[in-house]
N, CA, C and O atoms as CSV, one atom per row, in Angstrom:
chain,resi,resn,atom,element,x,y,z
A,1,UNK,N,N,89.697,7.199,46.639
A,1,UNK,CA,C,89.806,6.101,47.586
A,1,UNK,C,C,88.852,4.971,47.251
A,1,UNK,O,O,89.111,3.823,47.611
A,2,UNK,N,N,87.777,5.264,46.585
A,2,UNK,CA,C,86.798,4.230,46.261
A,2,UNK,C,C,87.384,3.170,45.340
A,2,UNK,O,O,86.763,2.127,45.133
A,3,UNK,N,N,88.545,3.410,44.792
A,3,UNK,CA,C,89.160,2.486,43.842
A,3,UNK,C,C,90.189,1.554,44.468
A,3,UNK,O,O,90.910,0.881,43.731
A,4,UNK,N,N,90.289,1.484,45.757
A,4,UNK,CA,C,91.264,0.592,46.379
A,4,UNK,C,C,90.992,-0.845,45.970
A,4,UNK,O,O,89.850,-1.304,45.977
A,5,UNK,N,N,92.052,-1.540,45.617
A,5,UNK,CA,C,92.060,-2.940,45.203
A,5,UNK,C,C,91.393,-3.192,43.851
A,5,UNK,O,O,91.361,-4.335,43.396
A,6,UNK,N,N,90.867,-2.168,43.206
A,6,UNK,CA,C,90.293,-2.324,41.879
A,6,UNK,C,C,91.428,-2.205,40.863
A,6,UNK,O,O,92.241,-1.284,40.941
A,7,UNK,N,N,91.480,-3.125,39.926
A,7,UNK,CA,C,92.559,-3.151,38.929
A,7,UNK,C,C,93.933,-3.142,39.616
A,7,UNK,O,O,94.851,-2.448,39.179
A,8,UNK,N,N,94.055,-3.904,40.668
A,8,UNK,CA,C,95.278,-3.955,41.452
A,8,UNK,C,C,95.700,-5.405,41.614
A,8,UNK,O,O,94.855,-6.299,41.657
A,9,UNK,N,N,96.994,-5.641,41.701
A,9,UNK,CA,C,97.479,-7.001,41.940
A,9,UNK,C,C,97.408,-7.375,43.418
A,9,UNK,O,O,97.571,-8.542,43.773
A,10,UNK,N,N,97.166,-6.389,44.279
A,10,UNK,CA,C,97.176,-6.629,45.721
A,10,UNK,C,C,95.923,-7.350,46.198
A,10,UNK,O,O,94.852,-7.230,45.604
A,11,UNK,N,N,96.079,-8.092,47.266
A,11,UNK,CA,C,94.971,-8.799,47.896
A,11,UNK,C,C,94.373,-7.944,49.005
A,11,UNK,O,O,93.161,-7.951,49.223
A,12,UNK,N,N,95.238,-7.203,49.706
A,12,UNK,CA,C,94.736,-6.360,50.790
A,12,UNK,C,C,95.253,-4.930,50.628
A,12,UNK,O,O,96.249,-4.668,49.952
A,13,UNK,N,N,94.531,-4.026,51.278
A,13,UNK,CA,C,94.927,-2.621,51.362
A,13,UNK,C,C,94.831,-2.222,52.828
A,13,UNK,O,O,93.873,-2.572,53.518
A,14,UNK,N,N,95.838,-1.484,53.295
A,14,UNK,CA,C,95.879,-1.071,54.695
A,14,UNK,C,C,96.778,0.154,54.837
A,14,UNK,O,O,97.537,0.497,53.930
A,15,UNK,N,N,96.677,0.797,55.983
A,15,UNK,CA,C,97.536,1.942,56.284
A,15,UNK,C,C,98.917,1.408,56.671
A,15,UNK,O,O,99.029,0.603,57.595
A,16,UNK,N,N,99.962,1.846,55.979
A,16,UNK,CA,C,101.302,1.336,56.294
A,16,UNK,C,C,101.828,1.839,57.638
A,16,UNK,O,O,101.556,2.964,58.058
A,17,UNK,N,N,102.583,0.971,58.289
A,17,UNK,CA,C,103.257,1.281,59.550
A,17,UNK,C,C,104.720,0.893,59.342
A,17,UNK,O,O,104.997,-0.223,58.901
A,18,UNK,N,N,105.671,1.795,59.651
A,18,UNK,CA,C,107.073,1.449,59.424
A,18,UNK,C,C,107.562,0.329,60.338
A,18,UNK,O,O,107.176,0.239,61.503
A,19,UNK,N,N,108.416,-0.518,59.780
A,19,UNK,CA,C,109.057,-1.566,60.564
A,19,UNK,C,C,108.399,-2.916,60.408
A,19,UNK,O,O,107.326,-3.032,59.815
A,20,UNK,N,N,109.049,-3.947,60.948
A,20,UNK,CA,C,108.486,-5.296,60.885
A,20,UNK,C,C,107.241,-5.412,61.766
A,20,UNK,O,O,106.987,-4.535,62.591
A,21,UNK,N,N,106.467,-6.480,61.600
A,21,UNK,CA,C,105.230,-6.635,62.368
A,21,UNK,C,C,105.455,-6.604,63.873
A,21,UNK,O,O,106.450,-7.127,64.375
A,22,UNK,N,N,104.525,-5.989,64.582
A,22,UNK,CA,C,104.547,-5.986,66.052
A,22,UNK,C,C,104.193,-7.375,66.567
A,22,UNK,O,O,103.505,-8.148,65.901
A,23,UNK,N,N,104.670,-7.667,67.743
A,23,UNK,CA,C,104.313,-8.920,68.399
A,23,UNK,C,C,105.296,-10.051,68.198
A,23,UNK,O,O,105.165,-11.097,68.834
A,24,UNK,N,N,106.294,-9.866,67.315
A,24,UNK,CA,C,107.301,-10.908,67.104
A,24,UNK,C,C,108.241,-10.904,68.314
A,24,UNK,O,O,108.776,-9.857,68.679
A,25,UNK,N,N,108.439,-12.053,68.925
A,25,UNK,CA,C,109.310,-12.121,70.092
A,25,UNK,C,C,110.769,-11.908,69.693
A,25,UNK,O,O,111.163,-12.267,68.584
A,26,UNK,N,N,111.581,-11.322,70.593
A,26,UNK,CA,C,112.957,-10.924,70.264
A,26,UNK,C,C,113.801,-12.001,69.594
A,26,UNK,O,O,114.569,-11.698,68.680
A,27,UNK,N,N,113.673,-13.247,70.028
A,27,UNK,CA,C,114.485,-14.313,69.431
A,27,UNK,C,C,114.203,-14.516,67.951
A,27,UNK,O,O,115.046,-15.045,67.226
A,28,UNK,N,N,113.019,-14.100,67.492
A,28,UNK,CA,C,112.622,-14.329,66.104
A,28,UNK,C,C,112.644,-13.057,65.258
A,28,UNK,O,O,112.482,-13.125,64.040
A,29,UNK,N,N,112.843,-11.901,65.889
A,29,UNK,CA,C,112.873,-10.648,65.123
A,29,UNK,C,C,113.910,-10.649,64.006
A,29,UNK,O,O,113.616,-10.145,62.922
A,30,UNK,N,N,115.120,-11.196,64.222
A,30,UNK,CA,C,116.096,-11.192,63.112
A,30,UNK,C,C,115.576,-11.874,61.844
A,30,UNK,O,O,116.010,-11.539,60.742
A,31,UNK,N,N,114.651,-12.825,61.990
A,31,UNK,CA,C,114.091,-13.522,60.824
A,31,UNK,C,C,113.230,-12.595,59.962
A,31,UNK,O,O,112.970,-12.891,58.796
A,32,UNK,N,N,112.791,-11.480,60.537
A,32,UNK,CA,C,111.827,-10.624,59.845
A,32,UNK,C,C,112.280,-9.170,59.728
A,32,UNK,O,O,111.466,-8.301,59.415
A,33,UNK,N,N,113.547,-8.891,59.971
A,33,UNK,CA,C,114.023,-7.499,59.902
A,33,UNK,C,C,114.022,-6.954,58.481
A,33,UNK,O,O,114.129,-5.742,58.294
A,34,UNK,N,N,113.905,-7.812,57.478
A,34,UNK,CA,C,113.861,-7.339,56.092
A,34,UNK,C,C,112.519,-6.684,55.758
A,34,UNK,O,O,112.394,-6.042,54.715
A,35,UNK,N,N,111.527,-6.835,56.617
A,35,UNK,CA,C,110.211,-6.231,56.381
A,35,UNK,C,C,110.280,-4.776,56.847
A,35,UNK,O,O,110.401,-4.506,58.042
A,36,UNK,N,N,110.203,-3.858,55.912
A,36,UNK,CA,C,110.332,-2.420,56.214
A,36,UNK,C,C,108.992,-1.749,56.488
A,36,UNK,O,O,108.942,-0.713,57.151
A,37,UNK,N,N,107.911,-2.327,55.988
A,37,UNK,CA,C,106.572,-1.771,56.202
A,37,UNK,C,C,105.617,-2.892,56.563
A,37,UNK,O,O,105.675,-3.982,55.994
A,38,UNK,N,N,104.745,-2.616,57.508
A,38,UNK,CA,C,103.696,-3.558,57.866
A,38,UNK,C,C,102.402,-2.765,58.008
A,38,UNK,O,O,102.315,-1.636,57.526
A,39,UNK,N,N,101.413,-3.332,58.652
A,39,UNK,CA,C,100.123,-2.657,58.829
A,39,UNK,C,C,99.468,-3.192,60.089
A,39,UNK,O,O,99.858,-4.232,60.621
A,40,UNK,N,N,98.467,-2.463,60.555
A,40,UNK,CA,C,97.688,-2.904,61.703
A,40,UNK,C,C,96.468,-3.637,61.164
A,40,UNK,O,O,95.723,-3.090,60.352
A,41,UNK,N,N,96.265,-4.846,61.604
A,41,UNK,CA,C,95.175,-5.674,61.102
A,41,UNK,C,C,93.815,-5.278,61.674
A,41,UNK,O,O,92.808,-5.918,61.370
A,42,UNK,N,N,93.774,-4.244,62.486
A,42,UNK,CA,C,92.488,-3.775,63.006
A,42,UNK,C,C,91.611,-3.186,61.917
A,42,UNK,O,O,90.384,-3.247,62.002
A,43,UNK,N,N,92.238,-2.612,60.885
A,43,UNK,CA,C,91.507,-2.023,59.772
A,43,UNK,C,C,92.252,-2.358,58.482
A,43,UNK,O,O,93.395,-1.943,58.292
A,44,UNK,N,N,91.608,-3.100,57.614
A,44,UNK,CA,C,92.176,-3.372,56.297
A,44,UNK,C,C,91.049,-3.791,55.361
A,44,UNK,O,O,89.975,-4.194,55.806
A,45,UNK,N,N,91.306,-3.693,54.071
A,45,UNK,CA,C,90.360,-4.140,53.046
A,45,UNK,C,C,90.953,-5.373,52.384
A,45,UNK,O,O,92.171,-5.507,52.276
A,46,UNK,N,N,90.089,-6.261,51.946
A,46,UNK,CA,C,90.572,-7.487,51.319
A,46,UNK,C,C,89.745,-7.817,50.081
A,46,UNK,O,O,88.530,-7.620,50.062
A,47,UNK,N,N,90.408,-8.312,49.065
A,47,UNK,CA,C,89.751,-8.844,47.878
A,47,UNK,C,C,89.630,-10.347,48.117
A,47,UNK,O,O,90.594,-11.091,47.936
A,48,UNK,N,N,88.456,-10.781,48.520
A,48,UNK,CA,C,88.274,-12.188,48.912
A,48,UNK,C,C,88.472,-13.157,47.755
A,48,UNK,O,O,88.922,-14.284,47.961
A,49,UNK,N,N,88.140,-12.731,46.546
A,49,UNK,CA,C,88.351,-13.613,45.392
A,49,UNK,C,C,89.838,-13.916,45.209
A,49,UNK,O,O,90.219,-15.068,45.003
A,50,UNK,N,N,90.671,-12.888,45.285
A,50,UNK,CA,C,92.126,-13.097,45.169
A,50,UNK,C,C,92.644,-13.910,46.359
A,50,UNK,O,O,93.507,-14.774,46.202
A,51,UNK,N,N,92.112,-13.627,47.539
A,51,UNK,CA,C,92.510,-14.370,48.748
A,51,UNK,C,C,92.293,-15.865,48.536
A,51,UNK,O,O,93.182,-16.679,48.787
A,52,UNK,N,N,91.094,-16.210,48.069
A,52,UNK,CA,C,90.768,-17.631,47.866
A,52,UNK,C,C,91.621,-18.254,46.769
A,52,UNK,O,O,92.110,-19.373,46.924
A,53,UNK,N,N,91.802,-17.540,45.662
A,53,UNK,CA,C,92.609,-18.069,44.556
A,53,UNK,C,C,94.040,-18.357,44.990
A,53,UNK,O,O,94.656,-19.314,44.520
A,54,UNK,N,N,94.569,-17.529,45.885
A,54,UNK,CA,C,95.947,-17.707,46.352
A,54,UNK,C,C,96.037,-18.606,47.588
A,54,UNK,O,O,97.131,-18.859,48.094
A,55,UNK,N,N,94.894,-19.086,48.071
A,55,UNK,CA,C,94.828,-19.980,49.233
A,55,UNK,C,C,95.582,-19.402,50.433
A,55,UNK,O,O,96.371,-20.093,51.078
A,56,UNK,N,N,95.329,-18.141,50.716
A,56,UNK,CA,C,96.059,-17.449,51.778
A,56,UNK,C,C,95.653,-17.901,53.177
A,56,UNK,O,O,96.401,-17.696,54.133
A,57,UNK,N,N,94.486,-18.509,53.306
A,57,UNK,CA,C,94.100,-19.050,54.609
A,57,UNK,C,C,95.104,-20.118,55.032
A,57,UNK,O,O,95.471,-20.197,56.205
A,58,UNK,N,N,95.545,-20.932,54.092
A,58,UNK,CA,C,96.537,-21.967,54.406
A,58,UNK,C,C,97.871,-21.362,54.826
A,58,UNK,O,O,98.529,-21.885,55.726
A,59,UNK,N,N,98.278,-20.270,54.187
A,59,UNK,CA,C,99.524,-19.599,54.559
A,59,UNK,C,C,99.433,-19.093,55.990
A,59,UNK,O,O,100.356,-19.277,56.785
A,60,UNK,N,N,98.307,-18.450,56.314
A,60,UNK,CA,C,98.129,-17.953,57.681
A,60,UNK,C,C,98.054,-19.109,58.674
A,60,UNK,O,O,98.610,-19.032,59.770
A,61,UNK,N,N,97.370,-20.168,58.288
A,61,UNK,CA,C,97.256,-21.339,59.164
A,61,UNK,C,C,98.642,-21.919,59.460
A,61,UNK,O,O,98.903,-22.364,60.577
A,62,UNK,N,N,99.525,-21.915,58.464
A,62,UNK,CA,C,100.885,-22.430,58.664
A,62,UNK,C,C,101.643,-21.577,59.686
A,62,UNK,O,O,102.364,-22.117,60.525
A,63,UNK,N,N,101.487,-20.253,59.624
A,63,UNK,CA,C,102.121,-19.394,60.627
A,63,UNK,C,C,101.547,-19.670,62.011
A,63,UNK,O,O,102.291,-19.729,62.991
A,64,UNK,N,N,100.231,-19.840,62.099
A,64,UNK,CA,C,99.598,-20.126,63.396
A,64,UNK,C,C,100.078,-21.471,63.946
A,64,UNK,O,O,100.344,-21.596,65.142
A,65,UNK,N,N,100.186,-22.463,63.084
A,65,UNK,CA,C,100.674,-23.780,63.515
A,65,UNK,C,C,102.124,-23.707,63.984
A,65,UNK,O,O,102.488,-24.300,64.999
A,66,UNK,N,N,102.950,-22.969,63.231
A,66,UNK,CA,C,104.353,-22.798,63.623
A,66,UNK,C,C,104.438,-22.136,64.998
A,66,UNK,O,O,105.298,-22.477,65.810
A,67,UNK,N,N,103.534,-21.184,65.246
A,67,UNK,CA,C,103.518,-20.486,66.530
A,67,UNK,C,C,103.079,-21.412,67.666
A,67,UNK,O,O,103.495,-21.220,68.809
A,68,UNK,N,N,102.261,-22.394,67.374
A,68,UNK,CA,C,101.865,-23.369,68.403
A,68,UNK,C,C,103.033,-24.275,68.772
A,68,UNK,O,O,103.173,-24.691,69.922
A,69,UNK,N,N,103.859,-24.570,67.791
A,69,UNK,CA,C,104.986,-25.466,68.012
A,69,UNK,C,C,106.159,-24.749,68.682
A,69,UNK,O,O,106.862,-25.333,69.507
A,70,UNK,N,N,106.358,-23.505,68.330
A,70,UNK,CA,C,107.439,-22.683,68.884
A,70,UNK,C,C,106.918,-21.253,68.919
A,70,UNK,O,O,106.668,-20.660,67.870
A,71,UNK,N,N,106.753,-20.703,70.092
A,71,UNK,CA,C,106.134,-19.381,70.215
A,71,UNK,C,C,107.005,-18.324,69.533
A,71,UNK,O,O,108.123,-18.038,69.960
A,72,UNK,N,N,106.459,-17.761,68.472
A,72,UNK,CA,C,107.156,-16.770,67.661
A,72,UNK,C,C,106.590,-15.369,67.905
A,72,UNK,O,O,107.321,-14.379,67.888
A,73,UNK,N,N,105.281,-15.304,68.130
A,73,UNK,CA,C,104.609,-14.005,68.225
A,73,UNK,C,C,103.468,-14.038,69.231
A,73,UNK,O,O,103.015,-15.096,69.668
A,74,UNK,N,N,103.020,-12.825,69.583
A,74,UNK,CA,C,101.801,-12.630,70.378
A,74,UNK,C,C,100.874,-11.750,69.541
A,74,UNK,O,O,101.203,-11.421,68.401
A,75,UNK,N,N,99.753,-11.375,70.075
A,75,UNK,CA,C,98.756,-10.508,69.425
A,75,UNK,C,C,97.870,-11.253,68.435
A,75,UNK,O,O,97.447,-10.660,67.443
A,76,UNK,N,N,97.579,-12.506,68.662
A,76,UNK,CA,C,96.574,-13.230,67.890
A,76,UNK,C,C,96.782,-13.242,66.390
A,76,UNK,O,O,97.794,-13.747,65.904
A,77,UNK,N,N,95.821,-12.682,65.646
A,77,UNK,CA,C,95.845,-12.766,64.186
A,77,UNK,C,C,96.692,-11.685,63.527
A,77,UNK,O,O,96.948,-11.759,62.325
A,78,UNK,N,N,97.129,-10.689,64.279
A,78,UNK,CA,C,97.925,-9.604,63.697
A,78,UNK,C,C,99.220,-10.120,63.034
A,78,UNK,O,O,99.414,-9.871,61.844
A,79,UNK,N,N,100.098,-10.816,63.741
A,79,UNK,CA,C,101.346,-11.253,63.106
A,79,UNK,C,C,101.175,-12.212,61.930
A,79,UNK,O,O,101.835,-12.013,60.910
A,80,UNK,N,N,100.318,-13.254,62.014
A,80,UNK,CA,C,100.242,-14.135,60.840
A,80,UNK,C,C,99.716,-13.413,59.600
A,80,UNK,O,O,100.133,-13.727,58.485
A,81,UNK,N,N,98.817,-12.464,59.775
A,81,UNK,CA,C,98.327,-11.697,58.635
A,81,UNK,C,C,99.453,-10.840,58.060
A,81,UNK,O,O,99.670,-10.820,56.849
A,82,UNK,N,N,100.163,-10.136,58.935
A,82,UNK,CA,C,101.269,-9.282,58.474
A,82,UNK,C,C,102.398,-10.106,57.860
A,82,UNK,O,O,102.995,-9.688,56.868
A,83,UNK,N,N,102.695,-11.264,58.433
A,83,UNK,CA,C,103.764,-12.110,57.890
A,83,UNK,C,C,103.357,-12.763,56.571
A,83,UNK,O,O,104.211,-13.025,55.723
A,84,UNK,N,N,102.094,-13.023,56.393
A,84,UNK,CA,C,101.607,-13.581,55.135
A,84,UNK,C,C,101.835,-12.604,53.988
A,84,UNK,O,O,102.253,-12.999,52.900
A,85,UNK,N,N,101.558,-11.322,54.238
A,85,UNK,CA,C,101.650,-10.331,53.168
A,85,UNK,C,C,102.963,-9.570,53.145
A,85,UNK,O,O,103.342,-9.019,52.112
A,86,UNK,N,N,103.657,-9.533,54.267
A,86,UNK,CA,C,104.886,-8.749,54.391
A,86,UNK,C,C,104.638,-7.343,53.846
A,86,UNK,O,O,103.749,-6.653,54.346
A,87,UNK,N,N,105.381,-6.900,52.853
A,87,UNK,CA,C,105.216,-5.546,52.306
A,87,UNK,C,C,104.305,-5.519,51.087
A,87,UNK,O,O,104.152,-4.477,50.449
A,88,UNK,N,N,103.707,-6.639,50.765
A,88,UNK,CA,C,102.922,-6.779,49.552
A,88,UNK,C,C,101.454,-6.401,49.795
A,88,UNK,O,O,100.572,-7.260,49.775
A,89,UNK,N,N,101.206,-5.113,50.024
A,89,UNK,CA,C,99.848,-4.633,50.226
A,89,UNK,C,C,99.722,-3.209,49.697
A,89,UNK,O,O,100.699,-2.462,49.645
A,90,UNK,N,N,98.520,-2.853,49.312
A,90,UNK,CA,C,98.255,-1.499,48.827
A,90,UNK,C,C,98.226,-0.547,50.021
A,90,UNK,O,O,97.567,-0.818,51.025
A,91,UNK,N,N,98.933,0.548,49.904
A,91,UNK,CA,C,98.996,1.518,50.998
A,91,UNK,C,C,97.820,2.486,50.924
A,91,UNK,O,O,97.595,3.146,49.909
A,92,UNK,N,N,97.074,2.551,52.030
A,92,UNK,CA,C,95.970,3.501,52.161
A,92,UNK,C,C,96.462,4.741,52.894
A,92,UNK,O,O,97.433,4.666,53.646
A,93,UNK,N,N,95.808,5.882,52.688
A,93,UNK,CA,C,96.158,7.081,53.462
A,93,UNK,C,C,95.916,6.840,54.952
A,93,UNK,O,O,95.034,6.070,55.332
A,94,UNK,N,N,96.707,7.507,55.786
A,94,UNK,CA,C,96.638,7.215,57.231
A,94,UNK,C,C,95.306,7.574,57.865
A,94,UNK,O,O,95.005,7.089,58.956
A,95,UNK,N,N,94.495,8.409,57.218
A,95,UNK,CA,C,93.194,8.735,57.818
A,95,UNK,C,C,92.186,7.583,57.689
A,95,UNK,O,O,91.044,7.709,58.133
A,96,UNK,N,N,92.601,6.468,57.086
A,96,UNK,CA,C,91.751,5.284,57.006
A,96,UNK,C,C,91.955,4.342,58.191
A,96,UNK,O,O,91.299,3.303,58.265
A,97,UNK,N,N,92.845,4.683,59.111
A,97,UNK,CA,C,93.002,3.900,60.343
A,97,UNK,C,C,93.535,4.844,61.417
A,97,UNK,O,O,94.721,4.826,61.749
A,98,UNK,N,N,92.650,5.655,61.945
A,98,UNK,CA,C,93.024,6.624,62.974
A,98,UNK,C,C,92.803,5.966,64.330
A,98,UNK,O,O,91.677,5.658,64.721
A,99,UNK,N,N,93.912,5.759,65.034
A,99,UNK,CA,C,93.871,5.057,66.315
A,99,UNK,C,C,93.564,6.044,67.428
A,99,UNK,O,O,94.347,6.951,67.710
A,100,UNK,N,N,92.422,5.854,68.050
A,100,UNK,CA,C,92.028,6.737,69.145
A,100,UNK,C,C,92.918,6.486,70.351
A,100,UNK,O,O,93.259,5.348,70.674
A,101,UNK,N,N,93.277,7.564,70.998
A,101,UNK,CA,C,94.203,7.488,72.120
A,101,UNK,C,C,95.642,7.666,71.676
A,101,UNK,O,O,96.535,7.844,72.505
A,102,UNK,N,N,95.873,7.619,70.356
A,102,UNK,CA,C,97.225,7.761,69.821
A,102,UNK,C,C,97.266,8.798,68.711
A,102,UNK,O,O,98.284,8.939,68.033
A,103,UNK,N,N,96.170,9.528,68.518
A,103,UNK,CA,C,96.064,10.477,67.421
A,103,UNK,C,C,95.665,11.854,67.938
A,103,UNK,O,O,95.038,11.992,68.988
A,104,UNK,N,N,96.046,12.860,67.171
A,104,UNK,CA,C,95.697,14.236,67.536
A,104,UNK,C,C,94.226,14.499,67.213
A,104,UNK,O,O,93.599,13.749,66.466
A,105,UNK,N,N,93.696,15.564,67.779
A,105,UNK,CA,C,92.309,15.954,67.498
A,105,UNK,C,C,92.133,16.249,66.009
A,105,UNK,O,O,91.087,15.946,65.436
A,106,UNK,N,N,93.146,16.835,65.384
A,106,UNK,CA,C,93.084,17.130,63.950
A,106,UNK,C,C,92.992,15.825,63.140
A,106,UNK,O,O,92.218,15.740,62.186
A,107,UNK,N,N,93.772,14.823,63.519
A,107,UNK,CA,C,93.711,13.535,62.825
A,107,UNK,C,C,92.340,12.884,63.013
A,107,UNK,O,O,91.808,12.267,62.091
A,108,UNK,N,N,91.780,13.024,64.201
A,108,UNK,CA,C,90.455,12.461,64.471
A,108,UNK,C,C,89.408,13.163,63.618
A,108,UNK,O,O,88.521,12.510,63.067
A,109,UNK,N,N,89.497,14.468,63.503
A,109,UNK,CA,C,88.553,15.234,62.677
A,109,UNK,C,C,88.619,14.819,61.209
A,109,UNK,O,O,87.598,14.826,60.521
A,110,UNK,N,N,89.799,14.461,60.726
A,110,UNK,CA,C,90.018,14.114,59.322
A,110,UNK,C,C,89.832,12.617,59.051
A,110,UNK,O,O,90.027,12.169,57.921
A,111,UNK,N,N,89.463,11.848,60.061
A,111,UNK,CA,C,89.406,10.389,59.945
A,111,UNK,C,C,88.299,9.903,59.018
A,111,UNK,O,O,87.202,10.460,58.974
A,112,UNK,N,N,88.621,8.852,58.285
A,112,UNK,CA,C,87.618,8.098,57.536
A,112,UNK,C,C,87.121,6.934,58.399
A,112,UNK,O,O,85.936,6.602,58.388
A,113,UNK,N,N,88.046,6.321,59.145
A,113,UNK,CA,C,87.720,5.229,60.060
A,113,UNK,C,C,88.424,5.455,61.386
A,113,UNK,O,O,89.618,5.755,61.423
A,114,UNK,N,N,87.682,5.312,62.467
A,114,UNK,CA,C,88.254,5.416,63.812
A,114,UNK,C,C,88.497,4.011,64.347
A,114,UNK,O,O,87.661,3.121,64.188
A,115,UNK,N,N,89.640,3.825,64.977
A,115,UNK,CA,C,90.038,2.507,65.457
A,115,UNK,C,C,90.382,2.599,66.944
A,115,UNK,O,O,91.339,3.269,67.332
A,116,UNK,N,N,89.601,1.928,67.753
A,116,UNK,CA,C,89.931,1.844,69.169
A,116,UNK,C,C,90.945,0.718,69.308
A,116,UNK,O,O,90.579,-0.423,69.590
A,117,UNK,N,N,92.217,1.039,69.111
A,117,UNK,CA,C,93.296,0.051,69.157
A,117,UNK,C,C,93.628,-0.274,70.609
A,117,UNK,O,O,93.523,0.583,71.486
A,118,UNK,N,N,94.024,-1.502,70.849
A,118,UNK,CA,C,94.415,-1.909,72.192
A,118,UNK,C,C,93.269,-2.550,72.948
A,118,UNK,O,O,92.206,-2.818,72.389
A,119,UNK,N,N,93.500,-2.789,74.218
A,119,UNK,CA,C,92.544,-3.541,75.038
A,119,UNK,C,C,91.362,-2.706,75.521
A,119,UNK,O,O,90.277,-3.248,75.732
A,120,UNK,N,N,91.547,-1.408,75.698
A,120,UNK,CA,C,90.484,-0.568,76.246
A,120,UNK,C,C,89.498,-0.180,75.153
A,120,UNK,O,O,89.824,0.599,74.257
A,121,UNK,N,N,88.289,-0.729,75.232
A,121,UNK,CA,C,87.260,-0.493,74.223
A,121,UNK,C,C,86.087,0.257,74.851
A,121,UNK,O,O,85.732,-0.002,76.001
A,122,UNK,N,N,85.491,1.173,74.113
A,122,UNK,CA,C,84.384,1.942,74.670
A,122,UNK,C,C,83.151,1.092,74.970
A,122,UNK,O,O,82.388,1.430,75.875
A,123,UNK,N,N,82.938,0.012,74.245
A,123,UNK,CA,C,81.791,-0.841,74.527
A,123,UNK,C,C,81.963,-1.592,75.840
A,123,UNK,O,O,81.030,-2.230,76.327
A,124,UNK,N,N,83.162,-1.511,76.409
A,124,UNK,CA,C,83.407,-2.036,77.755
A,124,UNK,C,C,83.564,-0.888,78.749
A,124,UNK,O,O,84.056,-1.073,79.862
A,125,UNK,N,N,83.133,0.305,78.324
A,125,UNK,CA,C,83.246,1.524,79.139
A,125,UNK,C,C,84.680,1.804,79.561
A,125,UNK,O,O,84.935,2.193,80.701
A,126,UNK,N,N,85.609,1.605,78.641
A,126,UNK,CA,C,87.019,1.850,78.929
A,126,UNK,C,C,87.655,2.596,77.764
A,126,UNK,O,O,87.162,2.548,76.637
A,127,UNK,N,N,88.732,3.268,78.043
A,127,UNK,CA,C,89.494,3.934,76.998
A,127,UNK,C,C,89.059,5.365,76.754
A,127,UNK,O,O,88.151,5.890,77.398
A,128,UNK,N,N,89.740,5.970,75.803
A,128,UNK,CA,C,89.473,7.366,75.470
A,128,UNK,C,C,88.386,7.486,74.408
A,128,UNK,O,O,88.094,6.533,73.686
A,129,UNK,N,N,87.807,8.647,74.330
A,129,UNK,CA,C,86.818,9.000,73.304
A,129,UNK,C,C,85.560,8.144,73.363
A,129,UNK,O,O,84.988,7.799,72.329
A,130,UNK,N,N,85.132,7.804,74.572
A,130,UNK,CA,C,83.898,7.055,74.741
A,130,UNK,C,C,82.718,7.851,74.191
A,130,UNK,O,O,81.740,7.271,73.719
A,131,UNK,N,N,82.810,9.168,74.250
A,131,UNK,CA,C,81.712,10.013,73.765
A,131,UNK,C,C,81.459,9.816,72.271
A,131,UNK,O,O,80.320,9.944,71.822
A,132,UNK,N,N,82.485,9.509,71.503
A,132,UNK,CA,C,82.297,9.249,70.071
A,132,UNK,C,C,81.512,7.956,69.904
A,132,UNK,O,O,80.571,7.889,69.113
A,133,UNK,N,N,81.901,6.936,70.649
A,133,UNK,CA,C,81.199,5.655,70.587
A,133,UNK,C,C,79.743,5.820,71.018
A,133,UNK,O,O,78.833,5.315,70.360
A,134,UNK,N,N,79.533,6.519,72.109
A,134,UNK,CA,C,78.183,6.666,72.640
A,134,UNK,C,C,77.230,7.329,71.646
A,134,UNK,O,O,76.033,7.044,71.653
A,135,UNK,N,N,77.752,8.206,70.797
A,135,UNK,CA,C,76.908,8.875,69.811
A,135,UNK,C,C,76.334,7.886,68.791
A,135,UNK,O,O,75.303,8.161,68.178
A,136,UNK,N,N,76.993,6.745,68.608
A,136,UNK,CA,C,76.560,5.758,67.615
A,136,UNK,C,C,76.157,4.421,68.222
A,136,UNK,O,O,75.731,3.522,67.497
A,137,UNK,N,N,76.282,4.277,69.514
A,137,UNK,CA,C,76.013,3.014,70.191
A,137,UNK,C,C,74.535,2.645,70.041
A,137,UNK,O,O,73.653,3.347,70.535
A,138,UNK,N,N,74.288,1.549,69.364
A,138,UNK,CA,C,72.915,1.085,69.161
A,138,UNK,C,C,72.636,-0.163,69.978
A,138,UNK,O,O,71.637,-0.844,69.745
A,139,UNK,N,N,73.491,-0.469,70.919
A,139,UNK,CA,C,73.322,-1.666,71.743
A,139,UNK,C,C,72.218,-1.422,72.766
A,139,UNK,O,O,72.212,-0.403,73.456
A,140,UNK,N,N,71.304,-2.346,72.855
A,140,UNK,CA,C,70.212,-2.266,73.809
A,140,UNK,C,C,70.758,-2.635,75.186
A,140,UNK,O,O,71.100,-3.790,75.442
A,141,UNK,N,N,70.835,-1.646,76.062
A,141,UNK,CA,C,71.424,-1.850,77.403
A,141,UNK,C,C,70.583,-2.774,78.273
A,141,UNK,O,O,71.068,-3.270,79.291
A,142,UNK,N,N,69.316,-3.017,77.887
A,142,UNK,CA,C,68.467,-3.924,78.684
A,142,UNK,C,C,68.803,-5.388,78.434
A,142,UNK,O,O,68.356,-6.268,79.170
A,143,UNK,N,N,69.593,-5.648,77.390
A,143,UNK,CA,C,70.002,-7.017,77.084
A,143,UNK,C,C,71.320,-7.303,77.760
A,143,UNK,O,O,72.284,-6.552,77.610
A,144,UNK,N,N,71.359,-8.397,78.510
A,144,UNK,CA,C,72.600,-8.755,79.192
A,144,UNK,C,C,73.631,-9.227,78.180
A,144,UNK,O,O,73.323,-10.033,77.301
A,145,UNK,N,N,74.863,-8.723,78.302
A,145,UNK,CA,C,75.947,-9.107,77.366
A,145,UNK,C,C,76.782,-10.210,77.941
A,145,UNK,O,O,77.734,-10.661,77.303
């Protein structure tokens, strides 16, 4: 796994998720049904040198601008990132993005990275598996957030 994106043509590596990107509104889904694999942007690796050479910030900015003019998607940066790369990303094993609250205990035990996906985050005292977060929480509770 330490070799992800090394000697690779890919710009990003992520755990594949079947189907087109989440968050695309129904009227626009037909435009993207050709995308058979996507990824969750909560956890991914990027080769910044390749990103800059390909000027991918501009590609994402164009999707964001299009969304301002005509609402195509929700979920913030997830859809423009997924639409920028479509299926063109290195596939990581699924234990590199284990979504808490959606994974079995066995998957959690085998995880390389834990992902508190969705709105409920343990740092807001919400969601499942707060005990895992608390074991590593280094936030000084005396400081107002």
